C-alpha positions as CSV (number, residue, x, y, z in Angstrom):
1,D,58.1,205.9,23.9
2,R,55.7,203.0,24.4
3,F,58.4,200.4,24.2
4,C,60.6,202.1,26.9
5,S,57.9,202.5,29.5
6,G,59.0,199.4,31.4
7,F,62.2,201.1,32.3
8,R,60.6,204.2,33.9
9,N,60.7,202.5,37.3
10,F,64.5,202.9,37.2
11,E,64.4,206.4,35.9
12,S,64.7,208.2,39.2
13,S,67.6,206.1,40.5
14,G,69.3,206.5,37.1
15,K,68.9,210.3,37.3
16,I,70.5,210.4,40.8
17,I,73.5,208.3,39.6
18,S,73.9,210.4,36.4
19,K,74.0,213.6,38.4
20,L,77.2,212.5,40.2
21,Q,80.2,214.3,38.7
22,S,83.0,211.9,39.2
23,S,83.1,208.6,37.4
24,R,84.7,207.1,40.5
25,M,81.7,208.3,42.5
26,K,79.3,206.7,39.9
27,V,81.1,203.4,40.2
28,A,81.1,203.6,44.0
29,V,77.3,204.3,44.1
30,Q,76.5,201.6,41.6
31,N,78.6,199.1,43.6
32,L,76.9,200.1,46.8
33,L,73.4,199.7,45.3
34,R,74.4,196.3,43.9
35,S,75.7,195.2,47.3
36,I,72.6,196.4,49.1
37,L,70.5,194.4,46.6
38,V,72.5,191.2,47.0
39,I,72.4,191.5,50.9
40,L,68.6,192.1,50.7
41,L,68.1,189.0,48.5
42,V,70.3,186.8,50.7
43,G,68.4,188.0,53.7
44,I,65.1,187.1,52.1
45,S,66.4,183.6,51.0
46,V,67.6,182.9,54.6
47,A,64.3,184.1,56.1
48,L,62.2,181.9,53.9
49,P,63.0,178.2,54.5
50,H,61.2,177.0,51.5
51,L,62.1,179.7,49.0
52,G,62.0,177.3,46.0
53,L,58.4,176.5,46.7
54,V,57.5,180.2,47.0
55,I,59.2,181.0,43.7
56,S,57.3,178.1,42.0
57,L,54.1,179.6,43.4
58,F,54.7,183.0,41.9
59,G,56.2,181.4,38.8
60,S,53.1,179.4,38.1
61,L,50.9,182.5,38.4
62,G,53.2,184.8,36.4
63,S,54.3,182.6,33.6
64,G,50.8,181.5,32.6
65,L,49.6,185.0,32.8
66,L,52.5,186.6,30.8
67,A,53.0,183.8,28.3
68,L,49.5,182.7,27.4
69,I,46.6,184.7,28.9
70,L,47.6,188.3,28.4
71,P,48.9,188.0,24.8
72,A,45.7,186.3,23.8
73,I,43.6,188.9,25.5
74,F,45.5,191.7,23.8
75,H,45.1,190.0,20.5
76,L,41.3,189.9,21.0
77,M,41.2,193.5,22.1
78,G,43.5,194.7,19.3
79,G,40.9,196.8,17.6
80,H,41.0,194.9,14.3
81,A,38.5,192.4,12.8
82,L,39.3,188.8,13.6
83,S,37.9,185.7,12.0
84,I,35.9,183.3,14.1
85,S,38.8,180.8,14.0
86,N,41.2,183.4,15.5
87,K,38.7,184.3,18.2
88,I,38.2,180.6,19.1
89,K,42.0,180.0,19.1
90,D,42.5,183.0,21.5
91,V,39.7,181.8,23.8
92,L,41.2,178.3,23.9
93,I,44.7,179.7,24.7
94,I,43.2,181.8,27.5
95,C,41.4,178.7,28.9
96,F,44.6,176.6,28.6
97,G,46.5,179.3,30.4
98,L,44.0,179.6,33.2
99,V,43.8,175.8,33.7
100,G,47.6,175.6,33.8
101,S,48.0,178.5,36.2
102,V,45.3,177.2,38.5
103,A,46.9,173.7,38.5
104,G,50.3,175.1,39.1
105,I,49.1,177.3,42.0
106,F,47.2,174.4,43.5
107,I,50.2,172.1,43.4
108,S,52.6,174.8,44.7
109,V,50.3,175.6,47.7
110,Q,49.9,171.9,48.4
111,Q,53.7,171.4,48.4
112,L,54.1,174.5,50.7
113,V,51.5,173.1,53.1
114,Q,53.2,169.7,53.2
115,A,56.7,171.2,53.7
116,T,55.6,173.4,56.6
117,S,53.6,170.8,58.4
């Protein structure tokens, strides 16, 4: 159950679609939802003139957090005894992730400011 908790966000829409009786109706609703999602994403990309820079801003924050910082924090808080070398390694990985994320955010914001001025 712990491994499937990320999919709970889609549980309510999945229940609505699964209650539909006809398979044609299911396909029609799925196609409608996909079309709405695509139209929404196209609208967002047209509304933001520098979408690539905005994506890089969120990417620099999210990738460092998900790939480096959080796994090392979870390893430290795992509830088992760690050697000093493992603790030092985790702290160094967290510091490296923080420095990389801050540098990426700084560069992305700098590029956004230059592009909009």
